[in-house]
A tleap script that builds the chain and sets N, CA, C and O, in Angstrom:
source leaprc.protein.ff14SB
mol = sequence {
  NMET SER ALA ALA GLY GLU SER PRO ASP THR
  VAL GLY PHE GLY GLY VAL ALA GLY TRP GLU
  ARG ARG THR THR GLY ASP ARG GLY THR ALA
  VAL LEU ARG GLY PRO SER GLY VAL VAL LEU
  LEU VAL THR VAL ALA ASN GLY VAL GLU ASP
  PHE GLU ARG ALA ALA ARG TRP ARG ARG GLU
  MET LEU GLY LEU GLN ALA PHE ASP ALA GLU
  PHE ASP GLY GLY ALA VAL THR ASN PRO GLY
  GLY PHE HIE GLY TYR THR CYS LYS ALA VAL
  GLN ALA ALA GLY VAL CYS ALA VAL VAL GLY
  LYS ASP ASN LEU VAL VAL THR VAL ALA LEU
  ALA GLY ARG ASP ALA THR PRO GLY ALA LEU
  ALA PRO ILE VAL ASP SER LEU ARG VAL ALA
  CSER
}
set mol.1.N position { 3.701 -25.670 4.014 }
set mol.1.CA position { 2.839 -26.301 3.158 }
set mol.1.C position { 3.644 -26.776 1.946 }
set mol.1.O position { 4.742 -26.343 1.596 }
set mol.2.N position { 2.805 -27.886 1.275 }
set mol.2.CA position { 3.648 -28.383 0.148 }
set mol.2.C position { 2.532 -28.768 -0.881 }
set mol.2.O position { 1.345 -28.897 -0.581 }
set mol.3.N position { 3.067 -28.937 -2.148 }
set mol.3.CA position { 2.354 -29.250 -3.253 }
set mol.3.C position { 2.997 -30.331 -4.092 }
set mol.3.O position { 4.098 -30.134 -4.605 }
set mol.4.N position { 2.390 -31.384 -4.234 }
set mol.4.CA position { 2.968 -32.515 -4.768 }
set mol.4.C position { 3.583 -32.170 -6.397 }
set mol.4.O position { 2.888 -31.519 -7.177 }
set mol.5.N position { 4.804 -32.631 -6.749 }
set mol.5.CA position { 5.363 -32.225 -7.865 }
set mol.5.C position { 6.974 -32.132 -7.782 }
set mol.5.O position { 7.623 -32.525 -6.813 }
set mol.6.N position { 7.505 -31.565 -8.925 }
set mol.6.CA position { 8.888 -31.465 -8.697 }
set mol.6.C position { 9.289 -30.433 -7.728 }
set mol.6.O position { 8.565 -29.516 -7.340 }
set mol.7.N position { 10.554 -30.670 -7.355 }
set mol.7.CA position { 11.288 -29.840 -6.191 }
set mol.7.C position { 11.503 -28.366 -6.854 }
set mol.7.O position { 11.869 -28.353 -8.029 }
set mol.8.N position { 11.311 -27.186 -6.217 }
set mol.8.CA position { 10.985 -27.226 -4.791 }
set mol.8.C position { 9.412 -27.530 -4.747 }
set mol.8.O position { 8.646 -27.443 -5.706 }
set mol.9.N position { 9.126 -27.862 -3.587 }
set mol.9.CA position { 7.630 -28.245 -3.515 }
set mol.9.C position { 7.032 -27.907 -2.301 }
set mol.9.O position { 5.914 -28.352 -2.040 }
set mol.10.N position { 7.690 -27.100 -1.440 }
set mol.10.CA position { 7.308 -26.670 -0.209 }
set mol.10.C position { 7.619 -25.218 0.199 }
set mol.10.O position { 8.747 -24.754 0.030 }
set mol.11.N position { 6.621 -24.506 0.733 }
set mol.11.CA position { 6.901 -23.096 1.218 }
set mol.11.C position { 6.439 -23.035 2.485 }
set mol.11.O position { 5.642 -23.849 2.950 }
set mol.12.N position { 7.077 -21.747 3.305 }
set mol.12.CA position { 6.629 -21.477 4.526 }
set mol.12.C position { 6.370 -20.227 4.619 }
set mol.12.O position { 6.781 -19.530 3.691 }
set mol.13.N position { 5.669 -19.598 5.671 }
set mol.13.CA position { 5.403 -18.261 5.908 }
set mol.13.C position { 5.428 -17.825 7.334 }
set mol.13.O position { 5.424 -18.748 8.149 }
set mol.14.N position { 5.452 -16.627 7.796 }
set mol.14.CA position { 5.415 -16.141 8.998 }
set mol.14.C position { 4.399 -14.977 9.089 }
set mol.14.O position { 3.448 -14.829 8.323 }
set mol.15.N position { 4.715 -14.191 10.096 }
set mol.15.CA position { 3.818 -12.863 10.385 }
set mol.15.C position { 2.509 -13.157 10.895 }
set mol.15.O position { 1.634 -12.293 10.928 }
set mol.16.N position { 2.287 -14.624 11.393 }
set mol.16.CA position { 1.084 -14.851 11.934 }
set mol.16.C position { 1.200 -15.396 13.378 }
set mol.16.O position { 0.610 -16.415 13.737 }
set mol.17.N position { 1.997 -14.657 14.186 }
set mol.17.CA position { 2.221 -15.267 15.768 }
set mol.17.C position { 0.775 -14.923 16.443 }
set mol.17.O position { 0.079 -13.917 16.306 }
set mol.18.N position { 0.594 -15.913 17.094 }
set mol.18.CA position { -0.883 -15.709 17.874 }
set mol.18.C position { -2.063 -16.073 17.188 }
set mol.18.O position { -3.163 -15.922 17.720 }
set mol.19.N position { -1.910 -16.609 15.880 }
set mol.19.CA position { -3.266 -16.796 15.176 }
set mol.19.C position { -3.445 -17.982 15.107 }
set mol.19.O position { -2.464 -18.726 15.096 }
set mol.20.N position { -4.653 -18.462 15.044 }
set mol.20.CA position { -5.268 -19.975 15.189 }
set mol.20.C position { -5.180 -20.447 13.993 }
set mol.20.O position { -5.583 -19.782 13.038 }
set mol.21.N position { -4.614 -21.730 13.835 }
set mol.21.CA position { -4.635 -22.531 12.306 }
set mol.21.C position { -5.895 -23.293 12.562 }
set mol.21.O position { -6.263 -23.639 13.684 }
set mol.22.N position { -6.558 -23.541 11.401 }
set mol.22.CA position { -7.582 -24.387 11.072 }
set mol.22.C position { -7.215 -25.591 10.586 }
set mol.22.O position { -6.201 -25.539 9.889 }
set mol.23.N position { -7.764 -26.802 10.739 }
set mol.23.CA position { -7.538 -27.937 9.959 }
set mol.23.C position { -8.079 -27.970 8.743 }
set mol.23.O position { -9.277 -27.720 8.610 }
set mol.24.N position { -7.250 -28.297 7.623 }
set mol.24.CA position { -7.806 -28.255 6.314 }
set mol.24.C position { -7.748 -29.766 5.477 }
set mol.24.O position { -8.407 -30.032 4.472 }
set mol.25.N position { -7.010 -30.454 6.005 }
set mol.25.CA position { -6.856 -31.768 5.374 }
set mol.25.C position { -5.994 -31.746 4.211 }
set mol.25.O position { -5.745 -32.784 3.598 }
set mol.26.N position { -5.537 -30.648 3.882 }
set mol.26.CA position { -4.796 -30.386 2.431 }
set mol.26.C position { -3.414 -29.860 2.840 }
set mol.26.O position { -3.362 -28.820 3.496 }
set mol.27.N position { -2.421 -30.431 2.538 }
set mol.27.CA position { -1.134 -29.752 2.742 }
set mol.27.C position { -0.672 -28.682 1.998 }
set mol.27.O position { 0.361 -28.055 2.235 }
set mol.28.N position { -1.454 -28.480 1.091 }
set mol.28.CA position { -1.171 -27.238 0.180 }
set mol.28.C position { -2.065 -25.957 0.302 }
set mol.28.O position { -2.053 -25.031 -0.509 }
set mol.29.N position { -2.931 -26.040 1.560 }
set mol.29.CA position { -3.790 -25.059 1.899 }
set mol.29.C position { -3.596 -24.810 3.327 }
set mol.29.O position { -3.550 -25.795 4.063 }
set mol.30.N position { -3.469 -23.566 3.862 }
set mol.30.CA position { -3.466 -23.183 5.343 }
set mol.30.C position { -4.597 -22.311 5.580 }
set mol.30.O position { -4.861 -21.541 4.656 }
set mol.31.N position { -5.286 -22.266 6.564 }
set mol.31.CA position { -6.287 -21.405 6.940 }
set mol.31.C position { -6.102 -21.017 8.364 }
set mol.31.O position { -5.986 -21.917 9.196 }
set mol.32.N position { -6.060 -19.711 8.748 }
set mol.32.CA position { -5.900 -19.231 9.812 }
set mol.32.C position { -6.647 -17.997 10.340 }
set mol.32.O position { -6.702 -16.996 9.626 }
set mol.33.N position { -7.243 -18.015 11.589 }
set mol.33.CA position { -7.950 -16.847 12.022 }
set mol.33.C position { -7.106 -16.073 13.002 }
set mol.33.O position { -6.552 -16.567 13.984 }
set mol.34.N position { -7.067 -14.859 12.650 }
set mol.34.CA position { -6.263 -13.818 13.408 }
set mol.34.C position { -6.952 -13.264 14.578 }
set mol.34.O position { -8.147 -13.526 14.713 }
set mol.35.N position { -6.373 -12.556 15.413 }
set mol.35.CA position { -6.796 -12.047 16.579 }
set mol.35.C position { -8.153 -11.093 16.513 }
set mol.35.O position { -8.957 -10.971 17.437 }
set mol.36.N position { -8.224 -10.513 15.356 }
set mol.36.CA position { -9.308 -9.444 15.145 }
set mol.36.C position { -10.544 -10.165 14.165 }
set mol.36.O position { -11.521 -9.548 13.740 }
set mol.37.N position { -10.322 -11.264 13.979 }
set mol.37.CA position { -11.207 -12.163 13.209 }
set mol.37.C position { -11.028 -12.170 11.842 }
set mol.37.O position { -11.868 -12.706 11.119 }
set mol.38.N position { -9.888 -11.562 11.327 }
set mol.38.CA position { -9.522 -11.632 9.804 }
set mol.38.C position { -9.120 -12.958 9.638 }
set mol.38.O position { -8.486 -13.512 10.536 }
set mol.39.N position { -9.449 -13.620 8.455 }
set mol.39.CA position { -9.170 -14.825 8.139 }
set mol.39.C position { -8.023 -14.971 7.141 }
set mol.39.O position { -8.107 -14.224 6.166 }
set mol.40.N position { -7.043 -15.731 7.190 }
set mol.40.CA position { -6.022 -15.943 5.989 }
set mol.40.C position { -6.117 -17.168 5.432 }
set mol.40.O position { -6.197 -18.180 6.130 }
set mol.41.N position { -6.118 -17.195 4.073 }
set mol.41.CA position { -6.160 -18.445 3.217 }
set mol.41.C position { -4.649 -18.245 2.555 }
set mol.41.O position { -4.311 -17.170 2.060 }
set mol.42.N position { -3.883 -19.269 2.599 }
set mol.42.CA position { -2.859 -19.270 1.800 }
set mol.42.C position { -2.825 -20.733 0.990 }
set mol.42.O position { -2.779 -21.793 1.615 }
set mol.43.N position { -2.850 -20.680 -0.308 }
set mol.43.CA position { -2.648 -22.092 -1.013 }
set mol.43.C position { -1.237 -22.050 -1.934 }
set mol.43.O position { -0.723 -21.010 -2.347 }
set mol.44.N position { -0.801 -23.213 -2.129 }
set mol.44.CA position { 0.270 -23.351 -2.980 }
set mol.44.C position { 0.197 -24.444 -4.049 }
set mol.44.O position { -0.169 -25.559 -3.678 }
set mol.45.N position { 0.497 -24.254 -5.295 }
set mol.45.CA position { 0.341 -25.098 -6.338 }
set mol.45.C position { 1.593 -25.222 -7.198 }
set mol.45.O position { 2.280 -24.242 -7.484 }
set mol.46.N position { 1.879 -26.528 -7.619 }
set mol.46.CA position { 3.153 -27.025 -8.251 }
set mol.46.C position { 2.849 -27.124 -9.566 }
set mol.46.O position { 1.714 -27.217 -10.033 }
set mol.47.N position { 4.222 -27.095 -10.362 }
set mol.47.CA position { 4.007 -27.490 -11.829 }
set mol.47.C position { 3.791 -26.266 -12.791 }
set mol.47.O position { 3.308 -26.428 -13.912 }
set mol.48.N position { 4.182 -24.981 -12.288 }
set mol.48.CA position { 3.864 -23.679 -13.120 }
set mol.48.C position { 4.984 -23.624 -14.155 }
set mol.48.O position { 6.182 -23.624 -13.874 }
set mol.49.N position { 4.510 -23.581 -15.274 }
set mol.49.CA position { 5.489 -23.252 -16.422 }
set mol.49.C position { 5.329 -21.932 -16.990 }
set mol.49.O position { 6.239 -21.421 -17.644 }
set mol.50.N position { 4.165 -21.316 -16.768 }
set mol.50.CA position { 3.743 -19.947 -17.305 }
set mol.50.C position { 3.065 -19.211 -16.069 }
set mol.50.O position { 1.886 -19.396 -15.768 }
set mol.51.N position { 3.850 -18.429 -15.439 }
set mol.51.CA position { 3.331 -17.782 -14.312 }
set mol.51.C position { 2.013 -16.831 -14.571 }
set mol.51.O position { 1.102 -16.754 -13.747 }
set mol.52.N position { 2.025 -16.209 -15.654 }
set mol.52.CA position { 1.028 -15.264 -15.849 }
set mol.52.C position { -0.329 -16.054 -15.876 }
set mol.52.O position { -1.264 -15.692 -15.162 }
set mol.53.N position { -0.424 -17.148 -16.719 }
set mol.53.CA position { -1.512 -17.935 -16.700 }
set mol.53.C position { -1.940 -18.575 -15.196 }
set mol.53.O position { -3.072 -18.611 -14.713 }
set mol.54.N position { -0.723 -19.051 -14.630 }
set mol.54.CA position { -1.083 -19.682 -13.293 }
set mol.54.C position { -1.718 -18.536 -12.357 }
set mol.54.O position { -2.668 -18.751 -11.605 }
set mol.55.N position { -1.064 -17.266 -12.499 }
set mol.55.CA position { -1.809 -16.129 -11.629 }
set mol.55.C position { -3.093 -15.820 -11.973 }
set mol.55.O position { -3.771 -15.411 -11.030 }
set mol.56.N position { -3.746 -15.903 -13.251 }
set mol.56.CA position { -5.064 -15.791 -13.482 }
set mol.56.C position { -5.768 -16.829 -13.022 }
set mol.56.O position { -6.860 -16.523 -12.545 }
set mol.57.N position { -5.439 -18.138 -13.016 }
set mol.57.CA position { -5.982 -19.266 -12.555 }
set mol.57.C position { -6.250 -19.143 -11.050 }
set mol.57.O position { -7.348 -19.187 -10.495 }
set mol.58.N position { -5.157 -18.997 -10.548 }
set mol.58.CA position { -5.395 -18.727 -8.944 }
set mol.58.C position { -6.158 -17.706 -8.451 }
set mol.58.O position { -6.871 -17.783 -7.450 }
set mol.59.N position { -5.989 -16.628 -9.241 }
set mol.59.CA position { -7.218 -15.427 -8.764 }
set mol.59.C position { -8.649 -16.003 -9.089 }
set mol.59.O position { -9.562 -15.680 -8.329 }
set mol.60.N position { -8.897 -16.770 -10.080 }
set mol.60.CA position { -10.095 -17.323 -10.398 }
set mol.60.C position { -10.443 -18.455 -9.313 }
set mol.60.O position { -11.602 -18.600 -8.925 }
set mol.61.N position { -9.389 -19.248 -8.842 }
set mol.61.CA position { -9.857 -20.181 -7.753 }
set mol.61.C position { -10.106 -19.446 -6.471 }
set mol.61.O position { -10.913 -19.969 -5.702 }
set mol.62.N position { -9.560 -18.352 -6.126 }
set mol.62.CA position { -9.642 -17.486 -4.991 }
set mol.62.C position { -11.357 -17.335 -4.910 }
set mol.62.O position { -12.000 -17.434 -3.865 }
set mol.63.N position { -11.920 -17.077 -6.239 }
set mol.63.CA position { -13.282 -16.760 -6.148 }
set mol.63.C position { -13.877 -17.967 -5.735 }
set mol.63.O position { -14.881 -17.700 -5.075 }
set mol.64.N position { -13.703 -19.106 -5.831 }
set mol.64.CA position { -14.405 -20.332 -5.271 }
set mol.64.C position { -14.106 -20.558 -3.931 }
set mol.64.O position { -14.979 -21.006 -3.187 }
set mol.65.N position { -12.851 -20.277 -3.475 }
set mol.65.CA position { -12.440 -20.497 -2.134 }
set mol.65.C position { -12.897 -19.401 -1.107 }
set mol.65.O position { -13.352 -19.750 -0.018 }
set mol.66.N position { -12.787 -18.185 -1.420 }
set mol.66.CA position { -12.886 -17.110 -0.453 }
set mol.66.C position { -13.873 -16.080 -0.916 }
set mol.66.O position { -15.037 -16.035 -0.519 }
set mol.67.N position { -13.254 -15.130 -1.913 }
set mol.67.CA position { -14.083 -14.102 -2.602 }
set mol.67.C position { -13.502 -13.812 -3.980 }
set mol.67.O position { -12.359 -14.105 -4.331 }
set mol.68.N position { -14.528 -13.132 -4.802 }
set mol.68.CA position { -14.168 -12.796 -6.107 }
set mol.68.C position { -13.191 -11.732 -5.835 }
set mol.68.O position { -13.378 -10.933 -4.917 }
set mol.69.N position { -11.949 -11.681 -6.750 }
set mol.69.CA position { -11.075 -10.856 -6.739 }
set mol.69.C position { -10.603 -10.281 -8.024 }
set mol.69.O position { -10.588 -10.923 -9.074 }
set mol.70.N position { -10.249 -9.142 -7.911 }
set mol.70.CA position { -9.489 -8.613 -9.277 }
set mol.70.C position { -8.072 -8.103 -9.082 }
set mol.70.O position { -7.735 -7.584 -8.018 }
set mol.71.N position { -7.458 -8.212 -9.842 }
set mol.71.CA position { -5.812 -7.619 -9.851 }
set mol.71.C position { -6.182 -6.208 -9.812 }
set mol.71.O position { -7.102 -5.763 -10.500 }
set mol.72.N position { -5.366 -5.382 -8.889 }
set mol.72.CA position { -5.431 -3.972 -8.741 }
set mol.72.C position { -4.357 -3.345 -9.253 }
set mol.72.O position { -4.209 -2.165 -8.936 }
set mol.73.N position { -3.576 -3.847 -9.966 }
set mol.73.CA position { -2.289 -3.028 -10.671 }
set mol.73.C position { -1.303 -2.966 -9.823 }
set mol.73.O position { -0.404 -2.223 -10.218 }
set mol.74.N position { -1.098 -3.509 -8.701 }
set mol.74.CA position { 0.016 -3.527 -7.775 }
set mol.74.C position { 1.071 -4.677 -8.230 }
set mol.74.O position { 0.618 -5.665 -8.807 }
set mol.75.N position { 2.264 -4.590 -8.021 }
set mol.75.CA position { 3.067 -5.601 -8.103 }
set mol.75.C position { 3.987 -5.868 -6.830 }
set mol.75.O position { 4.339 -4.906 -6.148 }
set mol.76.N position { 4.324 -6.979 -6.549 }
set mol.76.CA position { 4.950 -7.457 -5.288 }
set mol.76.C position { 6.150 -8.336 -5.487 }
set mol.76.O position { 6.110 -9.271 -6.286 }
set mol.77.N position { 7.195 -8.062 -4.794 }
set mol.77.CA position { 8.267 -8.962 -4.698 }
set mol.77.C position { 8.637 -8.917 -3.249 }
set mol.77.O position { 8.401 -7.970 -2.499 }
set mol.78.N position { 9.313 -10.171 -2.886 }
set mol.78.CA position { 9.774 -10.288 -1.518 }
set mol.78.C position { 11.146 -10.653 -1.468 }
set mol.78.O position { 11.704 -10.866 -2.544 }
set mol.79.N position { 11.912 -10.783 -0.213 }
set mol.79.CA position { 13.244 -11.192 -0.205 }
set mol.79.C position { 13.495 -12.701 -0.228 }
set mol.79.O position { 14.643 -13.139 -0.157 }
set mol.80.N position { 12.435 -13.490 -0.326 }
set mol.80.CA position { 12.628 -14.756 -0.614 }
set mol.80.C position { 12.515 -15.261 -2.116 }
set mol.80.O position { 12.484 -16.450 -2.433 }
set mol.81.N position { 12.457 -14.173 -3.008 }
set mol.81.CA position { 12.393 -14.351 -4.457 }
set mol.81.C position { 11.121 -14.606 -4.963 }
set mol.81.O position { 11.010 -14.997 -6.125 }
set mol.82.N position { 10.170 -14.444 -4.272 }
set mol.82.CA position { 8.666 -14.518 -4.956 }
set mol.82.C position { 8.344 -13.239 -5.589 }
set mol.82.O position { 8.877 -12.225 -5.138 }
set mol.83.N position { 7.475 -13.156 -6.656 }
set mol.83.CA position { 7.158 -11.929 -7.300 }
set mol.83.C position { 5.583 -12.347 -8.015 }
set mol.83.O position { 5.160 -13.410 -8.471 }
set mol.84.N position { 5.036 -11.143 -7.888 }
set mol.84.CA position { 3.595 -11.461 -8.584 }
set mol.84.C position { 2.802 -10.120 -8.366 }
set mol.84.O position { 3.388 -9.046 -8.503 }
set mol.85.N position { 1.602 -10.173 -8.062 }
set mol.85.CA position { 0.645 -9.220 -8.289 }
set mol.85.C position { -0.379 -9.063 -7.099 }
set mol.85.O position { -0.869 -10.095 -6.640 }
set mol.86.N position { -0.708 -7.932 -6.610 }
set mol.86.CA position { -1.563 -7.852 -5.597 }
set mol.86.C position { -3.044 -7.694 -6.130 }
set mol.86.O position { -3.245 -7.282 -7.273 }
set mol.87.N position { -4.048 -8.021 -5.296 }
set mol.87.CA position { -5.421 -7.993 -5.825 }
set mol.87.C position { -6.262 -7.548 -4.673 }
set mol.87.O position { -5.766 -7.176 -3.610 }
set mol.88.N position { -7.588 -7.596 -4.915 }
set mol.88.CA position { -8.515 -7.051 -4.064 }
set mol.88.C position { -9.860 -7.715 -4.124 }
set mol.88.O position { -10.298 -7.982 -5.243 }
set mol.89.N position { -10.558 -8.011 -3.082 }
set mol.89.CA position { -12.060 -8.527 -3.332 }
set mol.89.C position { -12.847 -7.533 -4.042 }
set mol.89.O position { -12.641 -6.325 -3.924 }
set mol.90.N position { -13.711 -8.018 -4.748 }
set mol.90.CA position { -14.606 -7.144 -5.746 }
set mol.90.C position { -15.750 -6.525 -4.775 }
set mol.90.O position { -15.979 -5.317 -4.717 }
set mol.91.N position { -16.508 -7.609 -3.944 }
set mol.91.CA position { -17.614 -7.086 -3.290 }
set mol.91.C position { -17.316 -7.093 -1.610 }
set mol.91.O position { -17.823 -6.231 -0.893 }
set mol.92.N position { -16.543 -8.034 -1.133 }
set mol.92.CA position { -16.293 -8.213 0.004 }
set mol.92.C position { -15.180 -7.619 0.689 }
set mol.92.O position { -14.383 -7.177 -0.139 }
set mol.93.N position { -14.773 -7.416 1.985 }
set mol.93.CA position { -13.768 -7.072 2.640 }
set mol.93.C position { -12.549 -7.850 2.400 }
set mol.93.O position { -12.472 -8.881 3.067 }
set mol.94.N position { -11.473 -7.569 1.518 }
set mol.94.CA position { -10.422 -8.708 1.373 }
set mol.94.C position { -9.535 -8.153 0.441 }
set mol.94.O position { -9.868 -7.449 -0.512 }
set mol.95.N position { -8.221 -8.538 0.789 }
set mol.95.CA position { -7.079 -8.227 -0.072 }
set mol.95.C position { -6.298 -9.578 -0.370 }
set mol.95.O position { -6.431 -10.533 0.395 }
set mol.96.N position { -5.503 -9.644 -1.462 }
set mol.96.CA position { -4.919 -10.834 -1.630 }
set mol.96.C position { -3.415 -10.399 -2.605 }
set mol.96.O position { -3.000 -9.277 -2.898 }
set mol.97.N position { -2.885 -11.661 -2.915 }
set mol.97.CA position { -1.497 -11.596 -3.714 }
set mol.97.C position { -1.464 -12.916 -4.401 }
set mol.97.O position { -1.940 -13.913 -3.858 }
set mol.98.N position { -0.983 -12.947 -5.442 }
set mol.98.CA position { -0.652 -14.050 -6.228 }
set mol.98.C position { 0.871 -13.939 -6.631 }
set mol.98.O position { 1.288 -13.084 -7.412 }
set mol.99.N position { 1.590 -14.814 -6.069 }
set mol.99.CA position { 3.111 -14.763 -6.361 }
set mol.99.C position { 3.543 -16.177 -6.772 }
set mol.99.O position { 2.877 -17.182 -6.523 }
set mol.100.N position { 4.839 -16.166 -7.494 }
set mol.100.CA position { 5.394 -17.260 -7.924 }
set mol.100.C position { 6.899 -17.218 -7.705 }
set mol.100.O position { 7.532 -16.167 -7.600 }
set mol.101.N position { 7.408 -18.400 -7.645 }
set mol.101.CA position { 8.902 -18.666 -7.973 }
set mol.101.C position { 9.058 -19.948 -8.250 }
set mol.101.O position { 8.416 -20.858 -7.725 }
set mol.102.N position { 10.057 -20.084 -9.221 }
set mol.102.CA position { 10.408 -21.383 -9.874 }
set mol.102.C position { 9.101 -21.980 -10.365 }
set mol.102.O position { 8.408 -21.396 -11.197 }
set mol.103.N position { 8.773 -23.167 -9.831 }
set mol.103.CA position { 7.509 -23.827 -10.453 }
set mol.103.C position { 6.235 -23.775 -9.274 }
set mol.103.O position { 5.267 -24.534 -9.259 }
set mol.104.N position { 6.460 -22.896 -8.503 }
set mol.104.CA position { 5.405 -22.724 -7.520 }
set mol.104.C position { 4.488 -21.457 -7.824 }
set mol.104.O position { 4.911 -20.487 -8.454 }
set mol.105.N position { 3.231 -21.549 -7.333 }
set mol.105.CA position { 2.467 -20.402 -7.467 }
set mol.105.C position { 1.643 -20.406 -6.057 }
set mol.105.O position { 1.058 -21.425 -5.687 }
set mol.106.N position { 1.635 -19.324 -5.374 }
set mol.106.CA position { 1.118 -19.171 -4.010 }
set mol.106.C position { 0.158 -18.020 -3.996 }
set mol.106.O position { 0.412 -16.933 -4.516 }
set mol.107.N position { -0.913 -18.299 -3.400 }
set mol.107.CA position { -2.271 -17.309 -3.236 }
set mol.107.C position { -2.238 -17.065 -1.810 }
set mol.107.O position { -2.396 -18.020 -1.049 }
set mol.108.N position { -2.050 -15.880 -1.350 }
set mol.108.CA position { -2.237 -15.341 -0.074 }
set mol.108.C position { -3.453 -14.304 0.114 }
set mol.108.O position { -3.312 -13.138 -0.256 }
set mol.109.N position { -4.605 -14.738 0.674 }
set mol.109.CA position { -5.726 -13.709 0.882 }
set mol.109.C position { -6.046 -13.666 2.347 }
set mol.109.O position { -5.977 -14.609 3.135 }
set mol.110.N position { -6.419 -12.383 2.603 }
set mol.110.CA position { -6.928 -12.016 3.953 }
set mol.110.C position { -8.374 -11.471 3.818 }
set mol.110.O position { -8.596 -10.484 3.116 }
set mol.111.N position { -9.282 -12.067 4.442 }
set mol.111.CA position { -10.688 -11.532 4.475 }
set mol.111.C position { -11.212 -11.293 5.702 }
set mol.111.O position { -11.050 -12.024 6.679 }
set mol.112.N position { -12.057 -9.929 5.667 }
set mol.112.CA position { -12.612 -9.537 6.953 }
set mol.112.C position { -12.317 -8.105 7.196 }
set mol.112.O position { -11.455 -7.483 6.575 }
set mol.113.N position { -13.131 -7.568 8.205 }
set mol.113.CA position { -13.020 -6.136 8.159 }
set mol.113.C position { -11.599 -5.380 8.191 }
set mol.113.O position { -11.306 -4.330 7.620 }
set mol.114.N position { -10.830 -6.155 8.973 }
set mol.114.CA position { -9.495 -5.673 9.142 }
set mol.114.C position { -8.469 -6.170 8.126 }
set mol.114.O position { -7.273 -6.250 8.407 }
set mol.115.N position { -9.002 -6.518 6.869 }
set mol.115.CA position { -8.105 -7.188 6.085 }
set mol.115.C position { -7.649 -5.904 4.995 }
set mol.115.O position { -8.397 -5.335 4.199 }
set mol.116.N position { -6.289 -5.666 5.211 }
set mol.116.CA position { -5.822 -4.415 4.691 }
set mol.116.C position { -4.379 -4.761 3.869 }
set mol.116.O position { -3.690 -5.723 4.210 }
set mol.117.N position { -4.074 -4.042 2.967 }
set mol.117.CA position { -2.750 -4.299 2.455 }
set mol.117.C position { -1.601 -4.322 3.403 }
set mol.117.O position { -0.698 -5.157 3.359 }
set mol.118.N position { -1.706 -3.258 4.346 }
set mol.118.CA position { -0.798 -3.269 5.402 }
set mol.118.C position { -0.582 -4.513 6.105 }
set mol.118.O position { 0.553 -4.931 6.332 }
set mol.119.N position { -1.782 -5.205 6.508 }
set mol.119.CA position { -1.964 -6.406 7.146 }
set mol.119.C position { -1.396 -7.657 6.385 }
set mol.119.O position { -0.818 -8.561 6.989 }
set mol.120.N position { -1.577 -7.659 5.130 }
set mol.120.CA position { -1.090 -8.676 4.249 }
set mol.120.C position { 0.358 -8.823 3.902 }
set mol.120.O position { 0.900 -9.909 3.697 }
set mol.121.N position { 1.032 -7.486 3.842 }
set mol.121.CA position { 2.469 -7.334 3.530 }
set mol.121.C position { 3.351 -8.144 4.228 }
set mol.121.O position { 4.311 -8.623 3.625 }
set mol.122.N position { 3.158 -8.396 5.528 }
set mol.122.CA position { 4.300 -9.037 6.306 }
set mol.122.C position { 4.179 -10.402 6.015 }
set mol.122.O position { 5.231 -11.036 5.923 }
set mol.123.N position { 3.224 -10.927 5.868 }
set mol.123.CA position { 2.883 -12.471 5.410 }
set mol.123.C position { 3.544 -12.660 4.129 }
set mol.123.O position { 4.418 -13.524 4.055 }
set mol.124.N position { 3.222 -11.923 3.052 }
set mol.124.CA position { 3.744 -12.101 1.505 }
set mol.124.C position { 5.272 -11.975 1.882 }
set mol.124.O position { 6.000 -12.915 1.563 }
set mol.125.N position { 5.788 -10.940 2.506 }
set mol.125.CA position { 7.247 -10.843 2.846 }
set mol.125.C position { 7.943 -11.947 3.467 }
set mol.125.O position { 9.150 -12.138 3.316 }
set mol.126.N position { 7.197 -12.659 4.151 }
set mol.126.CA position { 7.971 -13.780 4.862 }
set mol.126.C position { 7.780 -14.931 4.181 }
set mol.126.O position { 8.304 -15.857 4.801 }
set mol.127.N position { 7.155 -15.357 2.976 }
set mol.127.CA position { 7.090 -16.366 2.127 }
set mol.127.C position { 8.548 -16.726 1.709 }
set mol.127.O position { 9.350 -15.935 1.213 }
set mol.128.N position { 8.745 -17.907 1.957 }
set mol.128.CA position { 10.101 -18.652 1.546 }
set mol.128.C position { 9.968 -20.059 0.809 }
set mol.128.O position { 9.012 -20.768 1.122 }
set mol.129.N position { 10.668 -20.405 0.064 }
set mol.129.CA position { 10.727 -21.852 -0.314 }
set mol.129.C position { 11.562 -22.649 0.857 }
set mol.129.O position { 12.711 -22.305 1.135 }
set mol.130.N position { 10.982 -23.606 1.442 }
set mol.130.CA position { 11.290 -24.263 2.514 }
set mol.130.C position { 12.407 -25.504 1.747 }
set mol.130.O position { 12.324 -26.026 0.636 }
set mol.131.N position { 13.281 -25.668 2.685 }
set mol.131.CA position { 14.307 -26.876 2.084 }
set mol.131.C position { 13.921 -28.160 2.959 }
set mol.131.O position { 14.496 -29.232 2.770 }
savepdb mol mol.pdb
quit
């Protein structure tokens, strides 16, 4: 996935072997359906100068794209150098994370009955800046 702007501008992720990717027409957004019907939404945005502000903005955008969410007090870091916050759906079944690295902010959200922090963790852990 890529977001136009300064370098780095591309991220990759794994943890979704066997999932079906949906066409979005947007290089900065990926939508996949998992075997149990859970839906994964990953978005990347470029040009971040203030991660805290960008994280709040991405959480608000998640409300337009998938489900209203609130930060749940959790923090997350991954081996690829991304860091940020975990969140959860307010009324629906869903979990999410908003993470950043350098000039990028990435939102990772799982929606559906089987959307759990345990199912989200390997996807967030796999995020990397692609070269």
